[in-house]
mmCIF file of the C-alpha atoms, coordinates in Angstrom:
data_MODEL
# 
_entry.id   MODEL 
# 
loop_
_atom_site.group_PDB 
_atom_site.id 
_atom_site.type_symbol 
_atom_site.label_atom_id 
_atom_site.label_alt_id 
_atom_site.label_comp_id 
_atom_site.label_asym_id 
_atom_site.label_entity_id 
_atom_site.label_seq_id 
_atom_site.pdbx_PDB_ins_code 
_atom_site.Cartn_x 
_atom_site.Cartn_y 
_atom_site.Cartn_z 
_atom_site.occupancy 
_atom_site.B_iso_or_equiv 
_atom_site.pdbx_formal_charge 
_atom_site.auth_seq_id 
_atom_site.auth_comp_id 
_atom_site.auth_asym_id 
_atom_site.auth_atom_id 
_atom_site.pdbx_PDB_model_num 
ATOM 1   C CA . MET A 1 1   ? 99.056  -11.625 162.320 1.00 0.00 ? 1   MET A CA 1 
ATOM 2   C CA . LEU A 1 2   ? 100.695 -8.759  160.382 1.00 0.00 ? 2   LEU A CA 1 
ATOM 3   C CA . VAL A 1 3   ? 99.270  -6.200  162.776 1.00 0.00 ? 3   VAL A CA 1 
ATOM 4   C CA . GLY A 1 4   ? 100.525 -8.036  165.766 1.00 0.00 ? 4   GLY A CA 1 
ATOM 5   C CA . ALA A 1 5   ? 103.972 -7.949  164.374 1.00 0.00 ? 5   ALA A CA 1 
ATOM 6   C CA . LEU A 1 6   ? 104.062 -4.102  163.917 1.00 0.00 ? 6   LEU A CA 1 
ATOM 7   C CA . PRO A 1 7   ? 105.917 -2.236  166.569 1.00 0.00 ? 7   PRO A CA 1 
ATOM 8   C CA . ALA A 1 8   ? 104.026 -0.703  169.287 1.00 0.00 ? 8   ALA A CA 1 
ATOM 9   C CA . GLY A 1 9   ? 104.111 3.152   169.704 1.00 0.00 ? 9   GLY A CA 1 
ATOM 10  C CA . ALA A 1 10  ? 106.113 2.992   172.900 1.00 0.00 ? 10  ALA A CA 1 
ATOM 11  C CA . GLN A 1 11  ? 108.787 0.875   171.256 1.00 0.00 ? 11  GLN A CA 1 
ATOM 12  C CA . VAL A 1 12  ? 112.003 2.500   170.268 1.00 0.00 ? 12  VAL A CA 1 
ATOM 13  C CA . PHE A 1 13  ? 114.545 0.856   167.960 1.00 0.00 ? 13  PHE A CA 1 
ATOM 14  C CA . ARG A 1 14  ? 117.922 1.746   168.313 1.00 0.00 ? 14  ARG A CA 1 
ATOM 15  C CA . ASP A 1 15  ? 120.874 0.592   166.171 1.00 0.00 ? 15  ASP A CA 1 
ATOM 16  C CA . SER A 1 16  ? 123.429 -0.870  168.744 1.00 0.00 ? 16  SER A CA 1 
ATOM 17  C CA . THR A 1 17  ? 125.812 -1.792  166.117 1.00 0.00 ? 17  THR A CA 1 
ATOM 18  C CA . PRO A 1 18  ? 129.126 -0.136  167.112 1.00 0.00 ? 18  PRO A CA 1 
ATOM 19  C CA . LYS A 1 19  ? 130.662 2.492   164.727 1.00 0.00 ? 19  LYS A CA 1 
ATOM 20  C CA . ALA A 1 20  ? 134.127 3.650   164.053 1.00 0.00 ? 20  ALA A CA 1 
ATOM 21  C CA . ARG A 1 21  ? 135.853 5.268   167.154 1.00 0.00 ? 21  ARG A CA 1 
ATOM 22  C CA . ILE A 1 22  ? 138.468 7.760   167.225 1.00 0.00 ? 22  ILE A CA 1 
ATOM 23  C CA . GLU A 1 23  ? 141.134 8.091   169.844 1.00 0.00 ? 23  GLU A CA 1 
ATOM 24  C CA . GLY A 1 24  ? 143.767 10.410  171.066 1.00 0.00 ? 24  GLY A CA 1 
ATOM 25  C CA . ARG A 1 25  ? 146.950 8.816   172.487 1.00 0.00 ? 25  ARG A CA 1 
ATOM 26  C CA . LEU A 1 26  ? 150.166 9.634   174.561 1.00 0.00 ? 26  LEU A CA 1 
ATOM 27  C CA . ASP A 1 27  ? 152.725 6.783   174.403 1.00 0.00 ? 27  ASP A CA 1 
ATOM 28  C CA . ALA A 1 28  ? 156.352 6.275   175.753 1.00 0.00 ? 28  ALA A CA 1 
ATOM 29  C CA . LEU A 1 29  ? 158.327 3.865   173.659 1.00 0.00 ? 29  LEU A CA 1 
ATOM 30  C CA . ILE A 1 30  ? 161.362 2.708   175.542 1.00 0.00 ? 30  ILE A CA 1 
ATOM 31  C CA . ALA A 1 31  ? 164.410 1.359   173.869 1.00 0.00 ? 31  ALA A CA 1 
ATOM 32  C CA . SER A 1 32  ? 168.049 2.376   173.337 1.00 0.00 ? 32  SER A CA 1 
ATOM 33  C CA . ARG A 1 33  ? 166.431 5.520   172.553 1.00 0.00 ? 33  ARG A CA 1 
ATOM 34  C CA . THR A 1 34  ? 163.268 6.633   174.391 1.00 0.00 ? 34  THR A CA 1 
ATOM 35  C CA . ALA A 1 35  ? 160.451 8.393   172.354 1.00 0.00 ? 35  ALA A CA 1 
ATOM 36  C CA . THR A 1 36  ? 157.355 10.143  173.875 1.00 0.00 ? 36  THR A CA 1 
ATOM 37  C CA . GLU A 1 37  ? 154.592 10.475  171.209 1.00 0.00 ? 37  GLU A CA 1 
ATOM 38  C CA . LEU A 1 38  ? 151.307 12.304  170.838 1.00 0.00 ? 38  LEU A CA 1 
ATOM 39  C CA . GLY A 1 39  ? 149.023 10.380  168.604 1.00 0.00 ? 39  GLY A CA 1 
ATOM 40  C CA . ALA A 1 40  ? 145.663 9.588   167.105 1.00 0.00 ? 40  ALA A CA 1 
ATOM 41  C CA . GLY A 1 41  ? 143.903 6.399   165.847 1.00 0.00 ? 41  GLY A CA 1 
ATOM 42  C CA . ILE A 1 42  ? 140.587 5.120   164.517 1.00 0.00 ? 42  ILE A CA 1 
ATOM 43  C CA . PHE A 1 43  ? 139.183 1.653   164.877 1.00 0.00 ? 43  PHE A CA 1 
ATOM 44  C CA . VAL A 1 44  ? 136.230 -0.032  163.362 1.00 0.00 ? 44  VAL A CA 1 
ATOM 45  C CA . PRO A 1 45  ? 134.451 -3.203  164.359 1.00 0.00 ? 45  PRO A CA 1 
ATOM 46  C CA . VAL A 1 46  ? 135.258 -6.438  162.606 1.00 0.00 ? 46  VAL A CA 1 
ATOM 47  C CA . GLY A 1 47  ? 132.750 -8.614  164.570 1.00 0.00 ? 47  GLY A CA 1 
ATOM 48  C CA . GLU A 1 48  ? 131.652 -8.634  168.091 1.00 0.00 ? 48  GLU A CA 1 
ATOM 49  C CA . TYR A 1 49  ? 135.014 -9.141  169.753 1.00 0.00 ? 49  TYR A CA 1 
ATOM 50  C CA . VAL A 1 50  ? 137.531 -7.639  167.195 1.00 0.00 ? 50  VAL A CA 1 
ATOM 51  C CA . ARG A 1 51  ? 138.425 -4.049  166.348 1.00 0.00 ? 51  ARG A CA 1 
ATOM 52  C CA . ALA A 1 52  ? 140.901 -3.212  163.493 1.00 0.00 ? 52  ALA A CA 1 
ATOM 53  C CA . GLY A 1 53  ? 142.442 0.191   163.260 1.00 0.00 ? 53  GLY A CA 1 
ATOM 54  C CA . LEU A 1 54  ? 145.239 2.629   162.408 1.00 0.00 ? 54  LEU A CA 1 
ATOM 55  C CA . VAL A 1 55  ? 147.272 4.393   164.949 1.00 0.00 ? 55  VAL A CA 1 
ATOM 56  C CA . GLY A 1 56  ? 149.965 7.235   164.366 1.00 0.00 ? 56  GLY A CA 1 
ATOM 57  C CA . GLY A 1 57  ? 152.117 9.220   166.694 1.00 0.00 ? 57  GLY A CA 1 
ATOM 58  C CA . VAL A 1 58  ? 154.729 12.018  166.540 1.00 0.00 ? 58  VAL A CA 1 
ATOM 59  C CA . GLY A 1 59  ? 157.033 13.159  169.141 1.00 0.00 ? 59  GLY A CA 1 
ATOM 60  C CA . PRO A 1 60  ? 160.663 13.717  170.240 1.00 0.00 ? 60  PRO A CA 1 
ATOM 61  C CA . ILE A 1 61  ? 163.227 10.988  170.721 1.00 0.00 ? 61  ILE A CA 1 
ATOM 62  C CA . THR A 1 62  ? 166.446 11.042  172.707 1.00 0.00 ? 62  THR A CA 1 
ATOM 63  C CA . ASN A 1 63  ? 170.051 10.282  171.774 1.00 0.00 ? 63  ASN A CA 1 
ATOM 64  C CA . PRO A 1 64  ? 170.176 12.240  169.541 1.00 0.00 ? 64  PRO A CA 1 
ATOM 65  C CA . VAL A 1 65  ? 167.267 14.377  170.107 1.00 0.00 ? 65  VAL A CA 1 
ATOM 66  C CA . ARG A 1 66  ? 165.091 14.644  167.157 1.00 0.00 ? 66  ARG A CA 1 
ATOM 67  C CA . VAL A 1 67  ? 161.501 14.298  165.974 1.00 0.00 ? 67  VAL A CA 1 
ATOM 68  C CA . THR A 1 68  ? 160.223 10.803  165.129 1.00 0.00 ? 68  THR A CA 1 
ATOM 69  C CA . GLY A 1 69  ? 157.099 9.232   164.045 1.00 0.00 ? 69  GLY A CA 1 
ATOM 70  C CA . ARG A 1 70  ? 155.366 5.919   163.709 1.00 0.00 ? 70  ARG A CA 1 
ATOM 71  C CA . ILE A 1 71  ? 152.156 4.288   162.030 1.00 0.00 ? 71  ILE A CA 1 
ATOM 72  C CA . GLU A 1 72  ? 150.719 1.044   163.061 1.00 0.00 ? 72  GLU A CA 1 
ATOM 73  C CA . ALA A 1 73  ? 147.927 -1.191  161.941 1.00 0.00 ? 73  ALA A CA 1 
ATOM 74  C CA . ILE A 1 74  ? 146.415 -2.927  165.133 1.00 0.00 ? 74  ILE A CA 1 
ATOM 75  C CA . GLY A 1 75  ? 143.884 -5.625  165.872 1.00 0.00 ? 75  GLY A CA 1 
ATOM 76  C CA . ARG A 1 76  ? 142.222 -5.548  169.287 1.00 0.00 ? 76  ARG A CA 1 
ATOM 77  C CA . PHE A 1 77  ? 140.569 -8.687  170.623 1.00 0.00 ? 77  PHE A CA 1 
ATOM 78  C CA . LEU A 1 78  ? 138.106 -7.517  173.383 1.00 0.00 ? 78  LEU A CA 1 
ATOM 79  C CA . LEU A 1 79  ? 137.418 -9.919  176.437 1.00 0.00 ? 79  LEU A CA 1 
ATOM 80  C CA . ASP A 1 80  ? 134.259 -7.725  177.504 1.00 0.00 ? 80  ASP A CA 1 
ATOM 81  C CA . PRO A 1 81  ? 132.740 -6.307  174.191 1.00 0.00 ? 81  PRO A CA 1 
ATOM 82  C CA . PHE A 1 82  ? 129.295 -5.765  175.832 1.00 0.00 ? 82  PHE A CA 1 
ATOM 83  C CA . TYR A 1 83  ? 130.301 -3.696  178.926 1.00 0.00 ? 83  TYR A CA 1 
ATOM 84  C CA . GLU A 1 84  ? 129.435 -6.462  181.328 1.00 0.00 ? 84  GLU A CA 1 
ATOM 85  C CA . HIS A 1 85  ? 131.940 -5.373  183.687 1.00 0.00 ? 85  HIS A CA 1 
ATOM 86  C CA . ARG A 1 86  ? 133.337 -1.899  184.768 1.00 0.00 ? 86  ARG A CA 1 
ATOM 87  C CA . TRP A 1 87  ? 136.801 -2.554  183.180 1.00 0.00 ? 87  TRP A CA 1 
ATOM 88  C CA . GLY A 1 88  ? 137.165 -4.182  179.873 1.00 0.00 ? 88  GLY A CA 1 
ATOM 89  C CA . PRO A 1 89  ? 140.567 -5.961  179.283 1.00 0.00 ? 89  PRO A CA 1 
ATOM 90  C CA . TYR A 1 90  ? 141.843 -6.714  175.695 1.00 0.00 ? 90  TYR A CA 1 
ATOM 91  C CA . VAL A 1 91  ? 144.797 -7.887  173.824 1.00 0.00 ? 91  VAL A CA 1 
ATOM 92  C CA . ALA A 1 92  ? 146.209 -6.324  170.649 1.00 0.00 ? 92  ALA A CA 1 
ATOM 93  C CA . ALA A 1 93  ? 148.704 -7.100  167.967 1.00 0.00 ? 93  ALA A CA 1 
ATOM 94  C CA . GLY A 1 94  ? 149.808 -5.626  164.673 1.00 0.00 ? 94  GLY A CA 1 
ATOM 95  C CA . LEU A 1 95  ? 152.586 -4.203  162.514 1.00 0.00 ? 95  LEU A CA 1 
ATOM 96  C CA . GLY A 1 96  ? 154.106 -0.797  162.708 1.00 0.00 ? 96  GLY A CA 1 
ATOM 97  C CA . VAL A 1 97  ? 156.638 1.367   160.767 1.00 0.00 ? 97  VAL A CA 1 
ATOM 98  C CA . ALA A 1 98  ? 159.008 3.931   162.165 1.00 0.00 ? 98  ALA A CA 1 
ATOM 99  C CA . ASP A 1 99  ? 162.533 3.782   161.220 1.00 0.00 ? 99  ASP A CA 1 
ATOM 100 C CA . HIS A 1 100 ? 162.030 0.233   160.282 1.00 0.00 ? 100 HIS A CA 1 
ATOM 101 C CA . PRO A 1 101 ? 159.061 -2.280  160.463 1.00 0.00 ? 101 PRO A CA 1 
ATOM 102 C CA . TYR A 1 102 ? 158.149 -4.046  163.613 1.00 0.00 ? 102 TYR A CA 1 
ATOM 103 C CA . LEU A 1 103 ? 155.657 -6.113  165.345 1.00 0.00 ? 103 LEU A CA 1 
ATOM 104 C CA . VAL A 1 104 ? 153.410 -4.873  168.226 1.00 0.00 ? 104 VAL A CA 1 
ATOM 105 C CA . ALA A 1 105 ? 152.015 -6.952  171.148 1.00 0.00 ? 105 ALA A CA 1 
ATOM 106 C CA . LEU A 1 106 ? 149.866 -5.194  173.706 1.00 0.00 ? 106 LEU A CA 1 
ATOM 107 C CA . LEU A 1 107 ? 147.713 -5.929  176.858 1.00 0.00 ? 107 LEU A CA 1 
ATOM 108 C CA . GLY A 1 108 ? 145.210 -3.256  177.676 1.00 0.00 ? 108 GLY A CA 1 
ATOM 109 C CA . VAL A 1 109 ? 142.234 -2.367  179.583 1.00 0.00 ? 109 VAL A CA 1 
ATOM 110 C CA . GLU A 1 110 ? 139.368 0.228   178.950 1.00 0.00 ? 110 GLU A CA 1 
ATOM 111 C CA . GLY A 1 111 ? 138.126 1.866   182.025 1.00 0.00 ? 111 GLY A CA 1 
ATOM 112 C CA . PRO A 1 112 ? 134.759 3.173   182.883 1.00 0.00 ? 112 PRO A CA 1 
ATOM 113 C CA . ARG A 1 113 ? 133.169 5.933   180.566 1.00 0.00 ? 113 ARG A CA 1 
ATOM 114 C CA . TRP A 1 114 ? 133.818 9.612   181.482 1.00 0.00 ? 114 TRP A CA 1 
ATOM 115 C CA . GLY A 1 115 ? 130.896 11.073  179.685 1.00 0.00 ? 115 GLY A CA 1 
ATOM 116 C CA . ARG A 1 116 ? 131.866 10.953  176.059 1.00 0.00 ? 116 ARG A CA 1 
ATOM 117 C CA . VAL A 1 117 ? 135.344 9.637   176.640 1.00 0.00 ? 117 VAL A CA 1 
ATOM 118 C CA . THR A 1 118 ? 136.576 6.129   177.582 1.00 0.00 ? 118 THR A CA 1 
ATOM 119 C CA . PRO A 1 119 ? 140.160 5.889   179.020 1.00 0.00 ? 119 PRO A CA 1 
ATOM 120 C CA . ALA A 1 120 ? 142.418 2.909   178.224 1.00 0.00 ? 120 ALA A CA 1 
ATOM 121 C CA . LEU A 1 121 ? 145.812 1.799   179.566 1.00 0.00 ? 121 LEU A CA 1 
ATOM 122 C CA . GLU A 1 122 ? 148.240 -0.343  177.476 1.00 0.00 ? 122 GLU A CA 1 
ATOM 123 C CA . ALA A 1 123 ? 151.616 -2.033  178.016 1.00 0.00 ? 123 ALA A CA 1 
ATOM 124 C CA . GLY A 1 124 ? 153.487 -4.097  175.607 1.00 0.00 ? 124 GLY A CA 1 
ATOM 125 C CA . VAL A 1 125 ? 156.349 -4.401  173.188 1.00 0.00 ? 125 VAL A CA 1 
ATOM 126 C CA . GLY A 1 126 ? 156.753 -2.829  169.579 1.00 0.00 ? 126 GLY A CA 1 
ATOM 127 C CA . HIS A 1 127 ? 159.506 -0.474  168.853 1.00 0.00 ? 127 HIS A CA 1 
ATOM 128 C CA . GLY A 1 128 ? 160.677 -1.052  172.309 1.00 0.00 ? 128 GLY A CA 1 
ATOM 129 C CA . VAL A 1 129 ? 158.888 -1.708  175.574 1.00 0.00 ? 129 VAL A CA 1 
ATOM 130 C CA . ARG A 1 130 ? 155.881 0.686   175.685 1.00 0.00 ? 130 ARG A CA 1 
ATOM 131 C CA . VAL A 1 131 ? 153.143 2.004   177.752 1.00 0.00 ? 131 VAL A CA 1 
ATOM 132 C CA . GLY A 1 132 ? 150.360 4.006   176.613 1.00 0.00 ? 132 GLY A CA 1 
ATOM 133 C CA . LEU A 1 133 ? 147.292 6.103   177.531 1.00 0.00 ? 133 LEU A CA 1 
ATOM 134 C CA . ALA A 1 134 ? 144.334 6.452   175.037 1.00 0.00 ? 134 ALA A CA 1 
ATOM 135 C CA . LEU A 1 135 ? 141.171 8.432   175.373 1.00 0.00 ? 135 LEU A CA 1 
ATOM 136 C CA . ARG A 1 136 ? 138.636 6.988   173.041 1.00 0.00 ? 136 ARG A CA 1 
ATOM 137 C CA . ARG A 1 137 ? 135.244 8.353   171.943 1.00 0.00 ? 137 ARG A CA 1 
ATOM 138 C CA . SER A 1 138 ? 132.747 6.500   174.048 1.00 0.00 ? 138 SER A CA 1 
ATOM 139 C CA . GLN A 1 139 ? 130.149 4.116   172.419 1.00 0.00 ? 139 GLN A CA 1 
ATOM 140 C CA . THR A 1 140 ? 126.774 5.338   173.542 1.00 0.00 ? 140 THR A CA 1 
ATOM 141 C CA . THR A 1 141 ? 125.122 2.022   173.102 1.00 0.00 ? 141 THR A CA 1 
ATOM 142 C CA . GLY A 1 142 ? 125.871 -1.620  172.303 1.00 0.00 ? 142 GLY A CA 1 
ATOM 143 C CA . TRP A 1 143 ? 129.495 -2.822  172.391 1.00 0.00 ? 143 TRP A CA 1 
ATOM 144 C CA . ARG A 1 144 ? 132.802 -1.406  173.655 1.00 0.00 ? 144 ARG A CA 1 
# 
């Protein structure tokens, strides 16, 4: 019975557990003053459907023109974590700090993989109305 339970030579075991994923971002934050920020983030899995991470950005703000920055702690709930569809929608929420603390609420969608990169589009509120583009390192196997 023990010999029957051993893996055959042709079987390959892969760890499909998702790993931490990094991303580059471009965000527009539109309020009484508009900011366009380049940023980066890192997200780790907290289960099959949830990813938690930190995002930061820096860029110019208008009225008066100066440099601004932000950091956010975000949780994403994926509606298609197993790549069953070409597009993977998600909702996200969190807390951020720029000039003052604020709440973040987002709707997003991850698109099809482009080699080692997966694009994502987001829209929501948090430090103003916002839209963003993220380029995430693709997960080669397993979950989104």
